[in-house]
C-alpha positions in Angstrom: 8.1 -21.0 12.7 5.8 -18.9 10.5 6.0 -19.0 6.9 7.4 -15.9 4.7 4.2 -14.7 3.7 2.6 -14.5 7.0 5.8 -12.8 8.2 5.2 -10.2 5.3 1.6 -9.7 6.4 2.4 -9.1 10.0 5.5 -7.0 9.3 4.1 -4.8 6.7 0.6 -4.9 6.0 -0.8 -4.8 9.6 1.5 -1.9 10.9 0.8 0.2 7.2 -2.9 -0.1 8.1 -2.9 0.6 11.8 -0.3 3.6 11.4 -2.1 5.0 8.5 -5.6 4.9 10.3 -4.2 6.4 13.5 -2.5 9.4 11.3 -5.7 10.1 9.6 -7.9 10.0 12.9 -5.2 12.2 14.4 -5.7 14.6 11.7 -9.4 14.5 12.1 -8.9 15.2 15.8 -6.6 18.1 15.4 -8.7 19.7 12.6 -6.3 19.6 9.8 -9.0 19.1 7.2 -6.8 19.2 4.1 -4.5 16.6 5.2 -7.4 14.5 6.6 -9.1 14.5 3.4 -5.7 13.6 1.5 -5.4 10.5 3.8 -8.7 9.3 3.9 -8.7 7.7 0.5 -5.8 5.8 1.2 -6.6 4.7 4.6 -9.9 3.6 3.2 -8.1 1.7 0.4 -5.8 0.0 2.9 -8.8 -1.2 5.1 -10.5 -2.4 2.1 -7.9 -4.6 1.0 -7.4 -6.0 4.1 -11.3 -6.8 4.7 -11.4 -8.3 1.2 -8.7 -10.7 1.2 -10.5 -14.1 0.3 -10.5 -17.0 2.8 -7.5 -19.2 2.1 -5.2 -16.9 0.9 -2.2 -15.9 3.1 -3.0 -12.3 3.2 -3.1 -9.2 0.8 0.0 -10.1 -1.2 -0.4 -13.9 -1.7 2.1 -15.1 -4.4 0.5 -17.7 -6.1 -2.5 -15.5 -6.6 -0.6 -12.6 -7.9 1.4 -14.7 -10.4 -1.4 -17.1 -11.5 -3.8 -14.4 -12.1 -1.4 -12.2 -13.8 -1.8 -9.3 -10.9 1.9 -8.4 -10.8 1.5 -5.3 -13.0 -1.5 -4.1 -10.9 0.6 -4.5 -7.4 3.3 -2.7 -9.0 1.2 0.1 -9.9 -0.5 0.3 -6.4 2.9 0.1 -5.0 4.4 2.9 -7.0 1.2 5.2 -6.1 1.7 4.5 -2.8 5.3 5.4 -3.1 4.4 8.6 -4.6 1.8 9.3 -2.0 4.0 8.9 0.9 6.9 11.2 -0.7 4.3 13.8 -1.2 3.1 13.5 2.4 6.8 13.4 3.9 7.5 16.8 2.1 3.9 18.3 3.3 4.6 17.2 6.7 8.3 18.6 6.5 7.1 22.0 5.3 4.5 22.0 7.9 7.1 21.2 10.7 9.3 24.0 9.3 6.6 26.6 9.0 5.4 25.9 12.6 9.0 26.1 14.0 9.7 29.6 12.3 6.2 31.0 13.5 7.0 30.2 17.1 
């Protein structure tokens, strides 16, 4: 049985990384430049965070590193920024979908 943090890594971090990268590439292919440029920094940040995990850590969200080094506040700030970004994207995609349905 896998440890709880490994489950967190495979349940949330990897799917978010893959999903966001796929959406960014699809926006580039479909020539939606504004949405592509909006998604590019977040996708790059997700890839950077995944690649820069030190060896020996359990993953991006290693609880011992977060609590020992006092990184809880920065992780909470990152989570709130991502939440705001995803909320903005949700309403932007919803508006685009409604607009395309009305125009057809």
